[in-house]
C-alpha positions as CSV (number, residue, x, y, z in Angstrom):
1,M,19.4,174.0,222.5
2,P,19.6,171.9,219.5
3,D,21.5,174.2,217.3
4,E,24.6,173.3,220.0
5,G,24.1,170.3,219.4
6,I,24.9,171.3,216.4
7,K,28.3,173.0,216.8
8,K,29.5,170.0,219.0
9,S,29.3,167.8,215.9
10,R,30.5,170.1,213.7
11,N,33.6,170.9,216.0
12,F,34.0,167.2,216.1
13,F,34.8,166.8,212.2
14,V,36.3,170.1,212.1
15,T,38.6,168.5,214.8
16,K,38.7,165.5,213.0
17,R,39.9,167.1,209.4
18,K,42.6,168.7,210.9
19,H,44.3,165.4,212.7
20,L,43.8,163.6,209.4
21,R,45.4,166.3,207.6
22,S,47.9,166.6,210.5
23,E,48.3,162.0,209.6
24,N,48.3,162.8,205.8
25,K,51.8,165.3,206.4
26,N,53.5,162.9,207.8
27,F,52.7,160.0,205.8
28,R,53.7,162.5,203.3
29,K,56.6,163.0,204.8
30,L,58.0,159.3,205.5
31,A,56.7,158.2,202.1
32,L,59.4,161.0,200.8
33,V,61.7,159.8,203.0
34,L,61.8,156.0,202.7
35,F,61.3,156.3,198.1
36,L,65.0,159.2,199.4
37,L,66.9,156.2,200.8
38,S,65.6,153.6,198.3
39,S,66.9,155.5,195.9
40,T,70.2,156.8,197.5
41,T,70.0,153.0,197.8
42,L,69.8,152.3,194.0
43,I,72.1,154.8,192.9
44,H,74.5,153.2,194.6
45,A,73.4,149.8,193.7
46,Q,73.6,150.4,190.1
47,H,77.7,152.1,190.1
48,K,79.1,148.8,192.1
49,Q,81.6,147.5,189.6
50,L,84.3,145.4,189.9
51,K,88.1,145.9,190.0
52,N,89.7,147.4,187.5
53,G,92.4,144.5,185.3
54,S,93.4,142.0,184.9
55,W,91.8,138.2,186.0
56,L,91.6,134.8,186.3
57,G,88.2,133.1,185.2
58,V,88.0,129.2,186.1
59,I,84.8,127.4,185.0
60,T,84.5,124.1,186.8
61,R,83.3,121.2,184.9
62,P,80.9,118.8,186.5
63,D,83.3,115.5,186.2
64,S,86.0,118.1,188.3
65,N,88.1,119.4,184.9
66,R,88.6,123.0,184.6
67,I,88.6,125.1,181.7
68,Q,90.5,128.8,182.5
69,F,91.1,131.6,180.6
70,N,91.7,135.7,181.6
71,F,89.5,139.0,181.0
72,T,90.1,142.4,181.6
73,T,87.8,144.8,183.3
74,S,87.8,148.4,182.9
75,A,85.6,151.4,183.2
76,I,85.1,154.3,180.7
77,K,83.0,157.2,181.5
78,G,82.0,155.3,184.0
79,K,80.7,152.7,182.5
80,Q,81.7,149.0,183.1
81,L,83.5,147.1,180.4
82,L,84.8,143.5,180.1
83,Y,87.4,142.2,177.7
84,I,87.7,137.7,177.3
85,I,90.9,137.3,176.2
86,N,91.1,134.7,173.3
87,G,95.0,134.3,172.0
88,N,94.8,138.6,169.8
89,E,91.2,138.5,170.3
90,K,89.7,140.7,172.7
91,L,85.6,139.4,173.0
92,L,83.9,142.9,174.7
93,V,81.2,142.4,177.4
94,D,79.4,145.7,178.2
95,D,75.7,144.2,179.4
96,F,76.2,143.5,183.6
97,K,72.7,143.8,185.5
98,L,72.2,143.9,189.2
99,E,70.8,141.4,190.9
100,N,69.9,141.4,194.3
101,D,73.7,141.1,196.2
102,S,75.0,139.3,192.3
103,I,75.6,141.1,189.1
104,L,74.4,139.5,186.0
105,I,77.1,140.0,183.2
106,T,75.5,138.8,179.7
107,L,78.1,136.4,177.2
108,P,76.0,136.6,173.7
109,F,78.7,134.9,171.6
110,F,78.2,131.9,173.5
111,N,74.3,132.4,174.9
112,A,75.7,132.6,178.2
113,A,76.1,134.7,181.1
114,L,77.8,135.0,184.8
115,L,76.1,135.4,188.1
116,V,79.2,136.3,190.6
117,A,79.2,137.6,194.2
118,D,82.0,140.7,194.0
119,K,83.7,139.4,196.6
120,G,86.6,142.6,196.2
121,S,89.8,140.5,194.8
122,Q,87.6,137.3,193.8
123,L,84.1,136.6,191.9
124,E,82.4,133.5,193.3
125,G,79.2,132.1,191.7
126,Y,78.1,130.5,188.8
127,Y,78.6,130.6,184.3
128,I,74.9,129.8,182.8
129,K,74.9,128.5,179.5
130,K,71.7,128.4,177.9
131,Q,70.2,126.1,175.8
132,N,67.0,125.9,174.2
133,D,64.6,126.5,177.5
134,K,67.1,124.7,180.1
135,S,69.5,126.7,181.5
136,T,72.7,124.3,183.0
137,R,74.4,126.3,185.8
138,I,78.4,124.9,185.8
139,Q,81.1,127.0,189.2
140,F,83.0,129.8,188.1
141,N,85.2,131.5,190.1
142,A,87.6,134.4,189.1
143,Y,91.0,136.0,190.6
144,F,92.0,139.1,189.9
145,G,95.4,139.9,189.2
146,I,96.2,136.0,188.2
147,K,97.2,135.2,184.5
148,D,96.7,131.9,182.9
């Protein structure tokens, strides 16, 4: 009789181990699927680029005065480039980062950045000026296909 109790205990543990292995395999499959989905989303998000062409940028100051400037966007070998046009001078900007559903465009020569939402033919967001440890956000919009 004691042997039967040991057999039952052993069978219970063998069955339990098989069940845990099965759950572990299902968990691995689920983890792999979630990883692949998140990787696909991340890859798609990293390749989001602005429309190539001419844009009119408008910074609306707190006193309601507007600062307008032209810029162009292009992509070379999949890398987004932006040129701010100042007379005959073109200032290259190539530092773009995706932040949630917005694009952060760093403007190192102005010690500033643009944080924009791409609406297709329009950009909406902020011009962010960095001074010391403070940042000032000013309304920014840009319109595709328009020059000042």
